[in-house]
C-alpha positions in Angstrom: 24.6 4.5 1.3 23.0 7.2 -1.2 22.3 6.1 -5.3 20.3 8.9 -6.4 18.5 12.2 -4.6 17.0 11.1 -1.8 16.8 7.7 -2.4 19.4 5.4 -0.6 20.3 1.3 -1.0 20.8 -0.9 2.1 22.8 -4.1 0.9 21.9 -7.3 2.9 24.8 -9.3 2.7 23.7 -12.5 4.4 20.8 -12.8 2.3 22.3 -11.1 -0.8 19.6 -8.4 -1.9 20.1 -4.5 -1.7 16.5 -2.5 -0.5 15.9 1.0 -1.8 13.9 3.4 -0.4 13.0 7.5 0.0 14.5 8.3 2.8 13.4 12.4 2.8 11.4 12.8 5.9 9.2 14.9 4.3 8.3 12.8 2.0 7.8 9.9 4.2 4.2 8.5 4.6 2.6 6.5 8.0 0.3 4.7 6.5 2.9 3.4 3.1 5.9 2.8 1.9 7.2 1.7 -1.1 10.6 -0.3 -1.6 12.9 -1.6 -4.5 14.4 -5.0 -3.8 17.4 -6.0 -6.3 18.6 -9.3 -5.8 18.0 -12.6 -8.1 15.1 -10.7 -9.5 14.1 -7.2 -9.2 10.9 -6.2 -7.3 8.5 -3.4 -6.0 7.0 -4.1 -2.4 4.2 -1.9 -1.3 4.1 -2.0 2.7 0.6 -0.7 4.3 0.3 0.1 7.8 -2.4 1.1 10.2 -1.8 1.9 13.8 -5.1 3.0 15.9 -7.3 2.2 18.6 -9.9 -0.2 16.8 -8.6 -3.6 14.8 -10.0 -2.9 10.5 -8.6 -5.9 9.4 -7.8 -4.2 6.2 -7.2 -7.1 3.1 -8.0 -4.2 0.2 -6.3 -1.0 -0.4 -7.0 1.3 -2.8 -5.5 4.8 -3.9 -7.6 7.5 -5.3 -6.9 10.6 -7.0 -8.9 13.9 -7.8 -9.7 12.8 -10.9 -11.2 9.6 -9.7 -8.7 7.3 -10.9 -7.9 4.1 -8.7 -5.6 1.8 -8.1 -7.0 -1.2 -6.1 -5.0 -3.8 -4.2 -5.9 -6.9 -2.3 -3.9 -8.3 0.3 -2.7 -11.8 1.3 -3.4 -12.4 5.0 -0.1 -14.6 4.8 2.1 -11.2 4.2 0.6 -9.5 7.1 1.0 -8.6 10.8 -0.5 -8.1 13.4 0.3 -6.7 17.0 -1.5 -5.2 20.2 0.9 -2.6 21.3 -0.9 -1.3 24.4 -4.5 -1.1 25.8 -5.3 1.2 23.2 -3.1 0.7 20.2 -3.2 -2.3 18.0 -0.8 -1.8 14.4 -1.7 -4.2 11.3 1.3 -3.6 8.3 0.6 -5.8 5.0 3.1 -6.1 2.0 2.4 -6.6 -1.7 4.7 -7.3 -4.3 3.6 -5.7 -7.5 4.6 -6.0 -11.0 6.3 -3.8 -13.3 2.7 -2.6 -15.1 1.1 -2.5 -11.7 3.8 0.2 -10.7 3.2 1.9 -14.1 -0.1 2.4 -13.3 0.7 3.1 -10.0 2.8 6.0 -10.5 0.0 7.1 -13.4 -2.6 7.3 -10.2 -0.2 9.0 -7.8 0.6 11.8 -10.4 -3.2 12.6 -10.5 -2.7 14.7 -7.4 -4.4 14.7 -4.0 -4.1 11.1 -3.4 -5.9 9.2 -0.4 -5.2 5.6 0.2 -8.1 4.0 1.9 -7.5 0.5 3.9 -10.4 -1.8 3.6 -11.5 -4.8 5.8 -14.2 -4.9 8.6 -13.6 -1.4 9.3 -11.6 1.2 7.3 -9.2 4.1 7.2 -8.6 7.1 4.9 -5.1 8.6 4.5 -4.0 11.6 2.5 -0.4 10.5 1.1 2.7 12.5 0.3 3.3 11.7 -3.6 6.6 13.4 -4.6 9.1 10.6 -2.8 6.7 7.7 -3.9 6.7 8.9 -7.5 10.1 9.5 -7.2 11.0 5.5 -5.9 8.6 4.4 -8.6 10.7 6.1 -11.5 14.2 5.4 -9.9 12.5 1.5 -10.8 11.1 1.6 -13.5 14.3 3.5 -15.4 16.9 1.7 -13.6 15.9 -1.9 -13.0 
């Protein structure tokens, strides 16, 4: 169900929570997304994705904008999934719940323009992010939750 602009709500009747996500395909990033989860408590969940030929075993993520402002995350291996998809494709996905204060800080960095996301571990990978949809979902959370 659409709730505002390109933000959609999905309800899980068994686990009794709602998930909000920006579903505009022009704002999607293959490497990163933000979800709002609303249930017994409300929170923001960041999801980082790496798909490539070599494992990077990332455990840190850094957002850097053109003003050299950063937002840094440490990722727990307990909230991480890895898989071999084929002989030359590996997938690493990690999630992280952030506080309201961290959401405000992340939004500030995303608004700084030309934002890169660097996943760091035994290797690294850098992505240029589309920020408009990410800022919209953070705004929705900060103004409505």
